[in-house]
KEKE-3310 file (N, C-alpha, C; in steps of 0.2 Angstrom, whole numbers, plus 5000, padded with zeros to 4 digits):
npx = (5091:5100:5107:5122:5124:5136:5143:5149:5167:5174:5184:5197:5200:5209:5221:5219:5225:5233:5239:5243:5241:5249:5262:5261:5271:5283:5295:5299:5306:5308:5305:5294:5285:5280:5274:5267:5259:5256:5263:5275:5288:5288:5277:5265:5270:5269:5256:5250:5254:5244:5232:5234:5226:5214:5211:5215:5214:5204:5206:5212:5214:5225:5226:5225:5223:5238:5239:5250:5247:5231:5231:5238:5231:5221:5226:5230:5216:5213:5224:5222:5210:5200:5188:5181:5179:5191:5203:5203:5204:5216:5225:5224:5213:5195:5182:5172:5182:5190:5183:5179:5190:5193:5184:5185:5198:5196:5186:5193:5204:5196:5190:5201:5203:5201:5213:5220:5216:5212:5200:5198:5197:5193:5188:5191:5207:5209:5205:5216:5227:5226:5228:5237)
npy = (5401:5387:5378:5371:5355:5353:5336:5326:5319:5302:5296:5292:5274:5266:5254:5238:5226:5212:5204:5194:5193:5186:5176:5163:5150:5140:5145:5146:5140:5122:5119:5132:5129:5120:5124:5132:5128:5112:5104:5098:5103:5093:5086:5094:5097:5084:5082:5092:5087:5075:5080:5088:5088:5089:5099:5110:5125:5127:5140:5156:5165:5180:5179:5167:5154:5146:5129:5123:5134:5131:5122:5125:5135:5127:5120:5130:5133:5122:5119:5130:5129:5140:5154:5153:5168:5176:5169:5170:5184:5184:5181:5189:5186:5182:5179:5170:5165:5158:5148:5141:5136:5127:5118:5112:5108:5097:5088:5085:5076:5069:5060:5052:5043:5029:5024:5025:5024:5009:4995:4983:4967:4954:4952:4941:4940:4955:4957:4945:4955:4963:4955:4948)
npz = (4806:4804:4818:4823:4828:4841:4843:4853:4851:4849:4863:4862:4862:4875:4871:4871:4884:4886:4898:4912:4929:4937:4928:4924:4921:4920:4926:4939:4952:4957:4970:4973:4964:4967:4980:4974:4964:4970:4962:4956:4942:4931:4936:4930:4917:4913:4916:4906:4895:4895:4894:4882:4869:4869:4876:4871:4862:4846:4840:4830:4837:4846:4858:4865:4879:4880:4884:4894:4902:4906:4913:4924:4927:4933:4943:4952:4957:4963:4972:4980:4985:4981:4978:4961:4956:4965:4962:4947:4952:4958:4946:4934:4927:4920:4930:4921:4910:4921:4926:4913:4909:4920:4921:4908:4909:4920:4916:4905:4913:4919:4909:4907:4918:4919:4913:4924:4938:4945:4948:4960:4953:4961:4975:4982:4982:4986:4998:5005:5001:5013:5027:5037)
capx = (5100:5102:5110:5124:5125:5141:5145:5156:5171:5173:5189:5202:5200:5212:5223:5216:5231:5231:5245:5241:5246:5255:5265:5258:5276:5289:5303:5300:5310:5304:5297:5288:5280:5276:5272:5261:5253:5255:5266:5281:5288:5289:5270:5264:5270:5265:5247:5250:5255:5238:5226:5234:5223:5207:5208:5218:5209:5205:5207:5216:5216:5231:5228:5221:5228:5240:5237:5250:5243:5226:5233:5241:5226:5216:5228:5229:5212:5212:5225:5219:5202:5195:5182:5183:5184:5196:5208:5202:5208:5223:5231:5222:5208:5189:5179:5169:5186:5192:5177:5177:5197:5194:5179:5189:5205:5194:5182:5198:5207:5190:5188:5207:5202:5202:5222:5225:5211:5213:5198:5201:5192:5193:5188:5196:5212:5210:5205:5221:5233:5228:5229:5245)
capy = (5399:5379:5380:5364:5351:5347:5331:5324:5315:5299:5296:5285:5268:5263:5248:5232:5223:5203:5202:5188:5196:5179:5175:5154:5148:5137:5148:5147:5133:5117:5121:5136:5127:5115:5128:5138:5124:5109:5099:5102:5103:5086:5085:5099:5094:5076:5084:5095:5081:5073:5083:5095:5083:5087:5105:5114:5129:5128:5147:5160:5172:5181:5179:5162:5152:5138:5120:5123:5139:5131:5117:5130:5139:5124:5116:5137:5135:5115:5119:5135:5130:5146:5151:5156:5175:5176:5166:5175:5191:5184:5179:5193:5183:5185:5171:5166:5162:5152:5142:5137:5132:5121:5114:5108:5103:5094:5085:5080:5071:5062:5055:5048:5042:5022:5026:5026:5019:5003:4992:4977:4963:4948:4952:4937:4945:4962:4955:4944:4960:4966:4949:4946)
capz = (4802:4807:4824:4823:4837:4844:4845:4857:4849:4856:4866:4859:4868:4877:4869:4876:4887:4888:4902:4915:4934:4937:4920:4924:4917:4925:4927:4945:4957:4959:4976:4972:4961:4973:4985:4973:4962:4973:4958:4953:4935:4930:4934:4927:4911:4913:4915:4900:4889:4895:4893:4876:4864:4870:4879:4863:4857:4839:4837:4826:4838:4846:4866:4867:4882:4879:4888:4900:4908:4906:4918:4929:4931:4938:4948:4956:4957:4968:4978:4985:4987:4985:4971:4953:4959:4970:4955:4943:4953:4956:4940:4930:4920:4921:4933:4917:4907:4925:4924:4909:4910:4925:4919:4904:4913:4923:4911:4901:4916:4922:4906:4909:4923:4919:4915:4929:4942:4944:4953:4961:4951:4965:4982:4988:4982:4990:5006:5005:5002:5020:5031:5039)
cpx = (5098:5106:5115:5126:5131:5140:5148:5160:5173:5180:5193:5206:5207:5215:5222:5225:5232:5238:5241:5246:5254:5257:5262:5266:5278:5294:5303:5305:5305:5298:5294:5285:5276:5271:5265:5255:5251:5260:5273:5282:5286:5280:5267:5265:5267:5257:5246:5249:5248:5231:5226:5229:5216:5206:5212:5215:5209:5205:5214:5218:5221:5233:5225:5226:5232:5240:5239:5248:5238:5226:5234:5235:5220:5218:5230:5222:5209:5217:5223:5214:5199:5192:5186:5186:5190:5202:5208:5207:5215:5227:5227:5215:5198:5188:5175:5176:5190:5188:5177:5185:5198:5189:5183:5195:5201:5190:5189:5201:5202:5189:5197:5207:5205:5210:5225:5221:5210:5209:5199:5196:5192:5194:5192:5206:5214:5211:5214:5228:5232:5228:5236:5248)
cpy = (5393:5381:5372:5361:5350:5342:5329:5318:5311:5298:5289:5282:5268:5253:5244:5229:5217:5202:5197:5193:5191:5177:5166:5152:5144:5140:5149:5140:5128:5117:5126:5132:5122:5120:5132:5133:5116:5102:5103:5101:5098:5085:5089:5098:5089:5078:5087:5092:5077:5073:5088:5093:5086:5096:5110:5118:5130:5136:5150:5167:5172:5180:5172:5158:5145:5134:5119:5129:5135:5125:5120:5133:5135:5121:5123:5136:5126:5116:5126:5135:5133:5148:5155:5164:5179:5171:5168:5183:5192:5184:5185:5189:5186:5179:5169:5161:5156:5147:5137:5132:5126:5117:5108:5104:5097:5086:5081:5074:5066:5058:5049:5043:5033:5020:5025:5025:5014:4998:4987:4972:4957:4950:4948:4939:4950:4961:4950:4948:4963:4960:4949:4941)
cpz = (4806:4812:4822:4830:4836:4845:4848:4852:4851:4857:4861:4864:4870:4872:4874:4877:4889:4893:4910:4923:4936:4929:4919:4919:4922:4925:4935:4947:4958:4965:4976:4970:4965:4978:4982:4969:4966:4968:4956:4945:4931:4928:4932:4920:4910:4911:4908:4895:4889:4892:4886:4871:4865:4873:4874:4861:4852:4837:4834:4832:4844:4855:4867:4874:4879:4886:4892:4904:4910:4913:4924:4933:4935:4942:4953:4960:4963:4972:4982:4989:4987:4979:4965:4955:4957:4966:4951:4943:4954:4952:4935:4926:4925:4925:4928:4915:4913:4922:4919:4907:4914:4925:4911:4903:4917:4921:4907:4905:4919:4915:4904:4914:4923:4915:4918:4937:4941:4950:4954:4959:4956:4973:4985:4988:4984:4996:5008:5005:5008:5026:5030:5037)
residu = (MET:ALA:THR:PHE:MET:GLN:VAL:PRO:VAL:PRO:ALA:HIS:ARG:LYS:GLU:ARG:GLN:PHE:ARG:LEU:LYS:ASP:ASP:LEU:SER:LEU:ASN:LEU:SER:ASN:GLU:GLU:LEU:ARG:GLU:ARG:TYR:ARG:PHE:GLY:ARG:GLU:GLY:ILE:THR:PHE:ILE:SER:ASN:LEU:VAL:SER:ASP:ASP:ILE:THR:ARG:LYS:THR:GLN:ARG:ASN:HIS:ALA:ARG:ASN:VAL:GLN:GLN:MET:VAL:MET:VAL:THR:LEU:ILE:PHE:LEU:ALA:THR:ASP:SER:PHE:LEU:GLN:VAL:VAL:GLY:ASP:THR:ILE:GLY:LEU:HIS:LYS:GLY:THR:VAL:SER:ARG:ILE:VAL:SER:ASP:VAL:LEU:THR:SER:LEU:CYS:ASN:LYS:ARG:ASP:GLU:PHE:ILE:LYS:TRP:PRO:ARG:ASN:MET:ASP:GLU:THR:ILE:GLY:ASP:PHE:THR:VAL)
# end
């Protein structure tokens, strides 16, 4: 007679949860936002509006990060002068995700640099500004 092999039944997978350790929202006071991100509510909103066209994810996935969250991840990375892995562990994202977010936000900001950084055109005018 043939013996039946017992094939182990796979255990039910635990449903994935996409919750950040840090909620990355503007629900904190302005002082707490400045301590954590080095920008207040208005600054974070301004940066989010500035880069939103460039970094908005064109996906239908349920758990895509919104623009404000991506800006806040980038600001945490810049404010703490830490490693991608540490920032990711702190807020509950993979370091690859943090890397992509930081790269996208900073690329968008660098592309807009000419709107905010103005170099002097005339050296004589610049020298005149520093003399008494």
